[in-house]
C-alpha positions in Angstrom: 11.2 -67.4 17.2 12.3 -63.9 16.5 8.9 -62.5 17.6 9.2 -64.4 20.9 12.8 -63.1 21.3 11.7 -59.5 20.9 8.8 -60.1 23.3 11.1 -61.5 25.9 13.6 -58.6 25.4 10.9 -56.0 26.0 9.6 -57.9 29.1 13.1 -58.0 30.5 13.7 -54.3 29.8 10.3 -53.4 31.3 11.2 -55.2 34.5 14.8 -53.9 34.6 14.4 -50.6 36.5 17.9 -49.3 35.5 17.3 -49.9 31.8 13.8 -48.4 32.1 15.2 -45.4 33.8 17.7 -44.9 31.0 14.9 -45.1 28.4 12.8 -42.6 30.3 15.8 -40.2 30.5 16.0 -40.4 26.7 12.4 -39.5 26.5 12.9 -36.5 28.7 15.8 -35.3 26.4 13.7 -35.9 23.3 10.8 -33.9 24.8 13.1 -31.0 25.6 14.8 -31.1 22.1 11.4 -31.2 20.3 10.1 -28.5 22.6 13.1 -26.3 21.7 12.4 -26.7 18.0 8.7 -26.0 18.3 9.0 -23.1 20.7 11.2 -21.0 18.3 9.3 -18.0 16.9 10.0 -16.2 13.7 9.1 -13.0 15.4 12.0 -13.2 17.8 14.3 -10.9 15.8 11.6 -8.2 15.7 11.1 -8.6 19.5 14.8 -8.0 19.9 14.6 -4.7 18.1 16.1 -5.9 14.8 14.8 -5.2 11.3 14.9 -8.6 9.5 13.8 -8.9 5.8 11.3 -11.4 4.5 13.9 -13.9 3.6 14.4 -14.4 7.4 10.8 -15.6 7.6 11.1 -17.9 4.6 14.4 -19.4 5.9 12.9 -19.9 9.4 10.0 -22.0 8.1 12.2 -24.0 5.7 14.7 -24.8 8.6 11.8 -25.8 10.8 10.4 -28.0 8.0 13.8 -29.7 7.5 14.3 -30.2 11.2 10.9 -31.7 11.8 11.2 -34.0 8.8 14.4 -35.3 10.2 12.9 -35.7 13.7 9.9 -37.4 12.3 12.0 -39.9 10.3 13.9 -40.8 13.5 10.6 -41.2 15.5 9.3 -43.7 12.9 12.5 -45.8 13.0 12.3 -49.4 14.5 14.4 -48.5 17.5 12.0 -45.8 18.6 9.1 -48.1 18.0 10.7 -50.6 20.3 11.2 -47.9 23.0 7.6 -46.9 22.7 6.5 -50.6 23.2 8.7 -50.8 26.3 7.2 -47.7 27.9 3.7 -48.8 27.0 4.2 -52.4 28.3 5.8 -51.1 31.5 3.0 -48.6 31.9 5.6 -45.9 32.4 4.5 -42.4 33.4 6.6 -41.2 30.5 4.5 -43.1 27.9 2.1 -40.1 27.6 5.1 -37.8 27.2 6.4 -39.9 24.3 2.9 -39.8 22.8 2.9 -36.1 23.1 6.2 -35.9 21.3 4.8 -37.9 18.4 1.7 -35.7 18.2 3.6 -32.4 18.6 6.0 -33.4 15.8 3.2 -34.5 13.5 1.3 -31.2 14.1 4.4 -29.1 13.7 5.3 -30.9 10.5 1.9 -30.3 9.1 2.0 -26.7 10.0 5.5 -26.2 8.5 4.5 -27.9 5.3 1.4 -25.8 4.9 3.2 -22.6 5.6 6.2 -23.3 3.3 3.7 -24.3 0.5 1.7 -21.1 0.8 4.7 -18.8 1.3 6.6 -20.0 -1.8 4.7 -17.8 -4.3 5.2 -14.8 -2.0 8.9 -15.6 -1.7 9.3 -15.6 -5.5 7.5 -12.3 -5.8 9.6 -10.6 -3.1 12.8 -11.9 -4.7 11.7 -10.3 -8.0 10.8 -7.1 -6.2 14.2 -7.0 -4.5 15.9 -7.2 -7.8 13.7 -4.5 -9.4 15.4 -1.1 -10.0 13.7 1.5 -7.8 13.4 4.1 -10.6 13.0 1.7 -13.5 10.2 2.6 -15.8 8.4 0.0 -17.8 5.0 -1.2 -19.1 2.0 -1.4 -17.0 1.6 -4.5 -14.9 -0.9 -7.1 -16.3 -4.3 -7.2 -14.7 -4.8 -9.6 -11.8 -8.1 -11.3 -11.1 -9.8 -10.3 -8.9 -8.7 -6.6 -9.2 -8.4 -4.6 -6.0 -11.3 -2.3 -5.2 -10.7 1.2 -6.3 -7.8 0.1 -8.5 -7.2 2.4 -11.5 -4.6 0.3 -13.2 -0.9 0.9 -13.4 0.3 3.9 -15.3 2.7 3.1 -18.2 5.1 5.7 -16.8 4.9 4.3 -13.3 8.0 2.6 -11.8 7.9 -1.2 -12.0 8.4 -1.4 -8.3 5.0 0.0 -7.5 3.0 -2.7 -9.4 5.3 -5.2 -7.6 4.0 -3.9 -4.3 0.4 -4.5 -5.4 1.1 -8.1 -6.4 2.9 -8.8 -3.2 0.1 -7.7 -1.0 -2.5 -9.5 -3.2 -0.5 -12.7 -2.8 -0.2 -12.2 0.9 -4.0 -11.8 1.0 -4.3 -15.2 -0.7 -2.0 -16.7 1.9 -4.1 -15.2 4.7 -7.3 -16.6 3.1 -6.1 -20.0 2.1 -3.5 -21.2 4.6 -4.8 -23.1 7.6 -1.8 -22.2 9.8 -0.7 -18.7 8.5 -4.0 -17.0 8.8 -3.4 -15.5 12.2 -2.6 -11.9 13.0 0.6 -12.9 14.8 1.9 -14.6 11.6 0.8 -12.0 9.0 2.1 -9.1 11.1 5.6 -10.6 11.1 5.8 -10.9 7.3 4.1 -7.4 6.8 6.7 -5.8 9.1 9.5 -7.6 7.2 8.1 -6.5 3.8 8.1 -2.9 5.2 11.7 -3.4 6.3 12.5 -4.6 2.7 10.9 -1.5 1.1 12.7 0.8 3.7 16.0 -0.9 2.9 15.4 -0.5 -0.9 14.5 3.2 -0.4 17.5 3.8 1.7 19.8 2.3 -1.0 18.0 4.3 -3.7 18.4 7.6 -1.9 21.7 6.9 -0.1 21.8 8.2 3.5 25.2 9.7 2.8 24.0 11.7 -0.2 20.3 12.5 0.3 21.0 15.8 2.1 24.1 16.7 0.1 21.7 17.3 -2.8 20.7 20.5 -1.1 24.0 22.0 -2.4 24.0 20.1 -5.8 21.3 18.7 -8.0 18.6 19.9 -5.7 15.7 19.4 -8.2 16.9 15.9 -9.2 17.2 14.8 -5.5 13.8 16.2 -4.7 12.3 14.2 -7.6 13.9 11.0 -6.1 12.5 11.9 -2.6 9.1 12.4 -4.1 9.3 9.1 -5.9 10.2 7.4 -2.6 7.3 9.0 -0.8 4.9 7.9 -3.6 6.3 4.3 -3.4 5.8 4.0 0.3 2.4 5.5 0.0 1.6 2.9 -2.6 2.3 0.1 -0.1 0.0 1.7 2.6 -2.7 2.5 0.0 -2.6 -1.0 -1.4 -3.1 -2.4 2.1 -5.9 0.0 2.9 -7.8 -0.6 -0.3 -7.9 -4.3 0.4 -8.7 -7.1 -2.0 -11.3 -9.8 -2.1 -9.4 -12.8 -0.6 -8.4 -11.1 2.6 -10.1 -9.3 5.5 -7.5 -8.0 7.9 -8.7 -8.1 11.5 -5.8 -6.4 13.3 -4.9 -2.7 13.7 -2.6 -1.5 10.9 -0.3 0.2 13.5 0.9 -3.2 14.6 2.4 -3.9 11.1 3.2 -0.4 9.8 4.6 1.5 12.8 8.1 1.7 11.5 6.9 2.4 8.0 4.8 5.3 9.2 7.8 6.7 11.0 9.9 6.3 7.8 7.3 8.0 5.7 7.2 10.9 8.1 11.0 11.2 7.8 10.7 11.2 4.0 8.1 13.9 4.1 10.3 16.0 6.4 13.2 15.7 3.9 10.8 16.6 1.1 9.5 19.7 2.9 13.1 20.7 3.6 13.9 20.5 -0.1 10.8 22.4 -1.2 11.5 25.2 1.3 15.1 25.4 0.3 14.2 25.6 -3.4 11.6 28.4 -2.7 14.0 30.6 -0.7 17.1 30.0 -2.8 15.2 31.6 -5.7 15.6 34.9 -3.8 19.2 35.1 -5.1 17.8 36.3 -8.5 15.2 38.7 -7.2 15.7 42.3 -8.4 13.3 44.9 -7.0 12.7 48.3 -8.5 11.0 51.4 -7.3 12.1 54.2 -4.9 13.3 51.7 -2.3 14.3 48.9 -4.7 18.0 48.9 -3.6 17.1 48.7 0.1 14.6 45.9 -0.4 16.9 44.1 -2.8 19.8 44.0 -0.2 17.4 42.7 2.5 16.1 39.9 0.2 19.7 38.9 -0.7 20.5 38.8 3.0 17.6 36.4 3.5 18.9 34.2 0.7 22.4 34.0 2.4 20.8 33.0 5.7 18.8 30.2 4.0 21.9 29.1 2.2 23.8 28.9 5.5 21.0 26.8 7.0 20.9 24.5 4.1 24.7 24.1 4.3 24.3 22.8 7.8 21.9 20.1 6.7 24.2 19.1 3.8 27.1 18.7 6.2 25.3 16.7 8.8 27.0 13.6 10.3 24.0 11.5 11.3 21.8 9.2 9.2 18.9 11.3 8.0 17.0 8.2 6.7 16.9 6.5 10.0 13.5 7.1 11.5 14.9 6.5 15.0 17.4 9.3 14.6 15.9 12.3 16.4 18.6 14.8 15.6 17.1 15.6 12.2 13.8 16.3 13.8 15.4 18.8 16.2 17.4 20.4 13.5 14.3 20.7 11.2 12.3 22.2 14.1 14.9 24.9 14.5 15.0 25.4 10.7 11.2 25.9 10.6 11.4 28.5 13.4 14.0 30.5 11.5 12.0 30.1 8.2 8.9 31.5 10.0 10.9 34.6 10.9 12.0 34.9 7.3 8.4 34.6 6.2 7.5 37.6 8.3 10.4 39.7 7.0 9.6 38.7 3.4 5.9 39.6 4.0 6.9 43.1 5.2 9.2 43.6 2.1 6.4 42.5 -0.3 3.8 44.7 1.3 6.0 47.7 1.2 7.1 47.0 -2.3 3.5 46.6 -3.5 2.5 49.9 -1.9 5.4 51.5 -3.9 4.1 50.2 -7.2 2.7 52.9 -9.4 1.1 50.7 -12.1 -0.5 47.4 -12.5 2.3 46.1 -14.6 4.9 46.7 -11.8 2.6 45.1 -9.2 2.0 42.0 -11.3 5.8 41.8 -11.9 6.3 41.9 -8.1 3.8 39.1 -7.6 5.4 36.9 -10.2 8.9 37.6 -8.8 8.0 36.0 -5.5 5.7 33.4 -7.1 5.4 30.3 -4.9 6.7 32.0 -1.8 3.4 33.9 -1.6 1.6 30.5 -1.1 3.4 29.8 2.1 0.7 29.8 4.8 2.1 32.6 7.0 2.8 34.9 4.0 -0.4 34.0 2.2 -2.5 35.2 5.2 -1.0 38.6 5.0 -0.8 39.2 1.2 -4.2 37.9 0.2 -5.8 41.4 0.3 -3.3 42.5 -2.3 -4.8 40.2 -4.9 -8.0 42.1 -4.5 -6.0 45.3 -5.1 -4.7 43.8 -8.3 -8.3 43.3 -9.4 -9.1 46.8 -8.5 -6.2 48.0 -10.7 -7.5 45.9 -13.6 -11.0 47.4 -13.1 -9.4 50.8 -13.3 -7.7 49.8 -16.6 -11.1 48.7 -17.9 -12.7 52.0 -16.9 -9.9 54.0 -18.6 -10.2 51.9 -21.7 -14.0 52.5 -21.7 -13.4 56.3 -21.4 -11.0 56.2 -24.3 -13.4 54.3 -26.4 -16.3 56.7 -25.6 -14.0 59.6 -26.4 -13.1 58.1 -29.7 -16.8 57.4 -30.6 -17.7 61.0 -29.6 -14.8 62.4 -31.7 -16.0 60.3 -34.7 -19.5 61.7 -34.3 -18.2 65.3 -34.2 -16.2 64.9 -37.3 -18.8 63.3 -39.5 -18.1 59.6 -38.7 -14.4 59.7 -39.2 -12.6 59.2 -35.8 -9.1 60.5 -35.2 -6.4 58.0 -36.4 -2.7 57.8 -36.4 -0.9 60.2 -38.7 -0.2 59.0 -42.2 -2.6 56.0 -41.8 -5.4 55.1 -44.3 -8.8 55.6 -42.8 -9.8 51.9 -42.3 -6.4 50.7 -41.4 -6.0 53.5 -39.0 -9.2 52.7 -37.2 -8.3 49.0 -37.0 -4.9 49.9 -35.7 -6.4 52.1 -33.0 -8.8 49.3 -32.0 -6.0 46.8 -31.9 -3.9 49.0 -29.6 -6.8 49.4 -27.2 -7.3 45.6 -27.2 -3.6 45.0 -26.5 -3.7 47.5 -23.7 -6.2 45.2 -21.9 -5.0 41.8 -23.1 -1.6 42.2 -21.4 -2.9 42.8 -17.9 -5.6 40.2 -18.3 -3.0 37.5 -19.2 -0.8 38.6 -16.3 -3.8 38.1 -13.9 -4.7 34.7 -15.4 -1.0 33.6 -14.9 -1.3 34.2 -11.1 -2.3 30.9 -9.3 -4.7 32.2 -6.7 -8.3 31.4 -6.0 
């Protein structure tokens, strides 16, 4: 009797146009609601110019899974089954629409389950990476099969964050290779960009936008070390992606995923170059030049030091965010800085050349070279002072010739005196000869060591 009652109710509803219209209206609402859920894209924040972190991707797919599970449970309820029978019996034009809702929800639920399942290991790794101290030093990471091509192993002194990066990209490669629904460029590019955003955020927190340029007037060497560590860490991410691993075969241009990271790396290198230039020129404070025009040259060098110190002070007092790759003011300031540094390079080259010409011995010339040390390796200066290294070799050759003349004279004197060469006064014959030979050796050893200490091809 109950089965007959349900059949009669469906028949009545199917023939009642008002009730059928109400059911069809519900189907339209359902289709719109399910369409809204399925049309949402995890890439939307990126398209809006935001910089979401990986947790946004994980939260998106978990919410979608929860929503679709709830919708699927409702669609499988007896009431919805009765509505489906009514539309089918009435041969309503909205019956295919309801079937499409069922199939879309089922497909979306399968996709969300697959993606959440495969993203879970990556989520755990990224949570660990986010909690890792940027500069923490620890033991080498354990080997992972299969190892990346070209992988040399983690150095025991390497920061733990860098091995984390390798593990993250290896796991993402597994997701790309094994997931049926996350192995498309559109999906992987989103998570790669968010991983880049995470590393950028961690680097910003490590360097501190408010303090990174203030180190120019404080712990300059320490800050430069931190900047270099940041550059190495970002390069580790890009290198780990380029080296590739067996499970994956990326088939999209890297620029789609790493555009912001590349800009951030260029900004870090700009700051690194700024620090290196500042360190080189701030050493001029302690330069003391001798010779006839030593005082004049010394005052000119100190004036250059003060000019660089003033330029550096301007960067240290900047009001913008130097770690924001979209901030163009630093690029403009650095371009002006480079222009002024090039002028200083030319002035310093002139002083060095004139000072070298005033040197009356090899010792003073070598001392001048060591005094300017790394500044002589700057491209503009190096091109002008390279010939002076040849002049140093000529001076050393002259020293060798002089030593040879002294040795020949000593041998000739020994022959003329019956085999006993002249020796220092009050010295025994053998000890005196050894002493004389040692002094001649020391006369050549000093300049030779000075030449070897100069880093020049």
